[in-house]
C-alpha positions in Angstrom: -10.1 -24.1 -8.3 -10.1 -23.9 -12.1 -13.2 -21.7 -12.1 -11.6 -19.5 -9.4 -8.5 -19.0 -11.5 -10.5 -18.5 -14.7 -12.3 -15.6 -13.0 -9.0 -13.8 -12.2 -7.8 -10.8 -14.3 -4.7 -8.6 -13.9 -3.5 -11.0 -11.3 0.1 -12.2 -10.4 1.5 -15.6 -11.1 4.1 -16.9 -8.6 6.2 -19.7 -10.2 7.7 -21.8 -7.4 6.5 -22.2 -3.8 9.9 -22.7 -2.1 11.3 -20.6 0.7 11.3 -17.4 -1.4 8.1 -18.1 -3.2 6.3 -18.7 0.1 7.3 -15.3 1.4 6.2 -13.7 -1.9 2.8 -15.4 -1.6 2.4 -14.4 2.0 3.1 -10.7 1.1 0.7 -10.8 -1.8 -2.0 -12.4 0.4 -1.5 -9.9 3.2 -1.9 -7.0 0.7 -5.1 -8.4 -0.7 -3.7 -8.9 -4.2 -5.0 -11.6 -6.4 -2.5 -14.3 -7.4 -2.0 -17.9 -8.5 0.8 -20.2 -7.3 2.4 -22.7 -9.7 4.6 -25.6 -8.5 5.2 -29.3 -9.2 5.4 -30.5 -5.6 2.4 -32.2 -4.0 3.3 -31.0 -0.5 3.5 -27.4 -1.7 0.0 -27.8 -3.2 -1.2 -29.0 0.2 0.4 -25.9 1.8 -1.2 -23.6 -0.7 -4.6 -25.1 -0.2 -4.3 -24.8 3.6 -3.4 -21.1 3.1 -6.3 -20.6 0.7 -4.1 -19.7 -2.3 -5.1 -20.6 -5.8 -2.8 -23.3 -7.1 -1.9 -24.9 -10.4 0.0 -28.2 -10.3 2.5 -28.2 -13.2 5.8 -27.1 -14.6 5.9 -23.3 -15.0 8.4 -23.7 -17.9 5.6 -25.2 -20.0 3.1 -23.1 -21.9 0.2 -25.3 -20.9 0.8 -24.7 -17.2 1.2 -21.0 -17.6 -2.0 -20.8 -19.6 -3.8 -22.7 -16.8 -2.6 -20.0 -14.4 -4.1 -17.3 -16.7 -0.9 -16.0 -18.2 -2.7 -14.1 -21.0 -4.8 -12.2 -18.4 -2.1 -11.7 -15.8 -0.5 -8.4 -15.0 2.7 -9.8 -13.4 4.8 -12.9 -13.1 7.2 -13.6 -10.2 9.4 -16.6 -11.0 11.4 -17.9 -8.0 12.4 -21.4 -9.1 15.6 -22.9 -7.7 17.6 -22.9 -11.0 18.5 -19.7 -13.0 18.0 -21.7 -16.2 14.4 -22.5 -15.2 13.7 -18.9 -14.3 15.1 -17.8 -17.7 12.9 -20.3 -19.5 9.8 -19.3 -17.6 10.6 -15.6 -18.4 11.0 -16.3 -22.2 7.8 -18.4 -22.3 5.7 -15.9 -20.3 7.0 -13.0 -22.5 5.9 -14.9 -25.6 2.5 -15.6 -24.3 1.9 -12.1 -22.8 4.2 -9.4 -24.2 2.9 -6.8 -21.8 3.3 -8.8 -18.6 5.6 -7.4 -15.8 8.2 -10.1 -15.0 10.3 -10.3 -11.8 12.8 -13.1 -11.8 15.0 -14.6 -9.1 18.7 -15.3 -9.8 21.1 -17.3 -7.7 24.2 -15.7 -9.3 24.9 -12.1 -10.3 26.2 -13.4 -13.6 22.7 -14.5 -14.5 21.1 -11.1 -14.0 21.9 -9.8 -17.5 20.8 -13.0 -19.1 17.4 -12.8 -17.4 17.0 -9.1 -18.4 17.9 -10.0 -22.0 15.3 -12.8 -21.9 12.6 -10.3 -21.0 12.6 -9.9 -17.2 11.7 -6.3 -16.1 13.4 -6.8 -12.7 15.9 -9.4 -11.4 16.5 -10.0 -7.7 19.5 -11.9 -6.4 18.6 -12.7 -2.8 22.1 -13.5 -1.5 23.4 -10.2 -2.8 20.5 -8.2 -1.3 20.9 -10.1 1.9 24.6 -9.3 2.1 24.0 -5.6 1.4 21.2 -5.5 4.0 23.4 -7.1 6.7 26.2 -4.6 6.0 23.8 -1.6 6.1 22.6 -2.8 9.5 26.1 -2.2 10.8 27.0 0.8 8.8 23.7 2.7 8.9 21.4 1.1 11.5 19.0 4.0 11.9 18.5 4.1 8.1 17.8 0.4 8.0 15.4 0.6 10.9 13.6 3.4 9.2 13.2 1.5 6.0 11.9 -1.4 7.9 9.4 0.9 9.6 7.9 2.2 6.4 8.1 -0.8 4.1 7.0 -3.9 6.1 3.5 -2.9 7.1 1.9 -5.1 9.7 1.2 -3.0 12.8 3.5 -0.2 11.7 1.5 3.0 11.2 3.5 4.6 8.4 4.2 3.0 5.1 5.4 3.6 1.6 2.9 3.1 -1.2 2.7 3.6 -5.0 -0.1 5.6 -6.4 -0.8 6.0 -10.2 -2.4 9.2 -11.3 -5.5 8.4 -13.4 -6.4 10.4 -16.5 -9.4 12.0 -14.8 -7.7 12.6 -11.5 -8.1 16.1 -10.1 -4.4 15.9 -9.2 -3.4 15.8 -12.9 -2.0 19.2 -14.1 -1.3 20.5 -10.5 2.0 21.1 -8.9 2.9 19.1 -5.9 2.4 22.2 -3.8 -1.1 22.8 -5.2 -2.3 19.2 -4.6 -2.2 20.1 -0.9 -1.5 16.4 -0.1 0.8 17.3 2.8 -1.4 20.0 4.2 -4.7 18.4 3.7 -3.9 14.7 4.2 -0.4 14.5 5.8 0.9 12.5 2.8 4.4 13.2 1.4 5.4 12.6 -2.2 8.9 11.2 -2.2 9.4 10.3 -5.8 7.7 10.6 -9.2 8.1 8.1 -12.1 6.8 9.2 -15.5 5.2 6.8 -18.0 8.4 6.8 -20.1 10.4 5.6 -17.1 12.1 8.8 -15.9 12.4 9.0 -12.1 12.6 12.1 -10.0 13.8 11.0 -6.6 13.5 14.4 -5.0 10.6 16.2 -6.7 10.4 20.0 -6.1 7.2 21.5 -4.8 6.7 23.2 -8.2 6.8 20.0 -10.1 3.6 19.4 -12.1 1.9 16.0 -11.7 0.7 14.5 -14.9 -1.8 11.7 -15.7 0.0 8.4 -15.8 2.7 9.4 -13.3 3.5 6.9 -10.6 4.0 8.5 -7.2 5.9 7.0 -4.2 4.1 8.4 -1.2 4.6 8.2 2.6 1.7 8.2 5.0 -0.5 6.1 7.3 -2.8 3.6 5.8 -5.8 5.8 6.4 -4.1 8.9 5.0 -3.2 7.1 1.8 -6.7 5.6 1.5 -8.1 9.1 1.8 -5.9 10.4 -0.9 -6.8 7.5 -3.2 -10.5 8.2 -2.7 -10.3 11.9 -3.1 -7.5 12.5 -5.7 -7.1 9.3 -7.8 
């Protein structure tokens, strides 16, 4: 297991394998992403091993444990421990060990969100708030909710949303959205563009020029998106 983890690079560390952490790990595994799970519970280690997930037994708030999970080489950390204080401490420790890591932290209370952001989390998720909003939207806008489920939860669903990063040498760089012919040639729609400095265009015009380093949110089938990635990225 240690050798397997030592071979990972640009992977994701999942701190906590409770109910939320298990869902996170399943999603990462289903997408083929490389990741390591960290927890202190023996039963959860057994569950991870049965699932084939790399596992580090230890306290994620401790530097030694995060180092064993390859924190210096990791691209992202998702901390979903039960207590907000624990997630805050994991965030601070991870940020100190790897200043460039992308951190997603769980919070149990809305009041903790700003503290986690100030501690270095890039994104904070409060499951009960998101769950409440989702339940309300199912009543207020059922078709919109069904559509979002259709394109974001994969599985056997044909269409999906994906993020594509435009490489420096991509033939797409320097072209307008219209001139990329993504829709005409591949059937893929560009729904949003996020520039390297963080600006987001949620309704990009056909004349918008795509630049290297831009992150594109695209809609298409798995095959269509794979074709675009091979040809254009």
